C-alpha positions in Angstrom: 0.0 0.0 0.0 2.9 2.4 0.7 4.1 1.9 -2.9 0.7 2.8 -4.2 0.8 5.9 -2.1 4.1 6.8 -3.6 2.7 6.4 -7.1 -0.1 8.8 -6.1 2.4 11.4 -4.9 4.8 11.1 -7.8 2.2 11.1 -10.6 -0.4 13.2 -8.8 -3.1 10.4 -9.1 -6.4 10.2 -7.2 -7.5 6.8 -5.8 -9.6 6.0 -8.9 -6.8 7.1 -11.2 -4.1 5.0 -9.5 -6.5 2.0 -9.6 -6.9 2.5 -13.3 -3.2 2.9 -13.9 -2.5 -0.3 -12.0 -4.7 -2.1 -14.5 -3.2 -0.3 -17.5 0.5 -0.1 -16.7 2.7 -3.2 -16.3 5.5 -1.1 -14.9 3.4 0.3 -12.1 2.0 -3.2 -11.3 5.5 -4.5 -11.2 6.7 -1.7 -8.9 3.7 -2.3 -6.5 4.1 -6.1 -6.7 0.7 -6.9 -8.0 0.1 -9.9 -10.3 -3.3 -9.5 -11.8 -3.3 -13.2 -12.6 -3.6 -14.0 -8.8 -5.1 -10.8 -7.3 -6.8 -7.7 -8.5 -5.7 -4.1 -8.0 -6.8 -2.7 -4.6 -10.2 -1.0 -4.9 -11.0 2.5 -3.6 -12.7 1.5 -0.3 -10.0 -0.9 0.6 -7.2 1.5 0.0 -8.9 4.5 1.4 -10.2 3.0 4.7 -7.2 0.8 5.7 -5.7 1.8 9.1 -2.4 0.2 8.1 -2.3 2.4 5.0 -3.0 5.5 7.1 -0.2 4.8 9.5 2.2 4.0 6.6 1.2 7.3 4.9 1.9 9.3 8.1 5.2 7.5 8.6 6.2 8.3 5.0 5.3 12.0 5.4 7.5 12.2 8.6 10.4 10.6 6.7 10.1 13.0 3.8 10.1 16.0 6.1 13.5 15.1 7.6 
């Protein structure tokens, strides 16, 4: 999930846009580590409501500020 957040930051993507890019771009899927043959791209509710994702995002923001 942290890598998905980085994609959103680097490419200025919203949740729906990053989901679409994960389906369209093999390079982004490879970076995130998703194999669409075994699992789908994370959906908006799962990525937006995950407590683990929220803590990872706050951790990443603190690291970038240093």
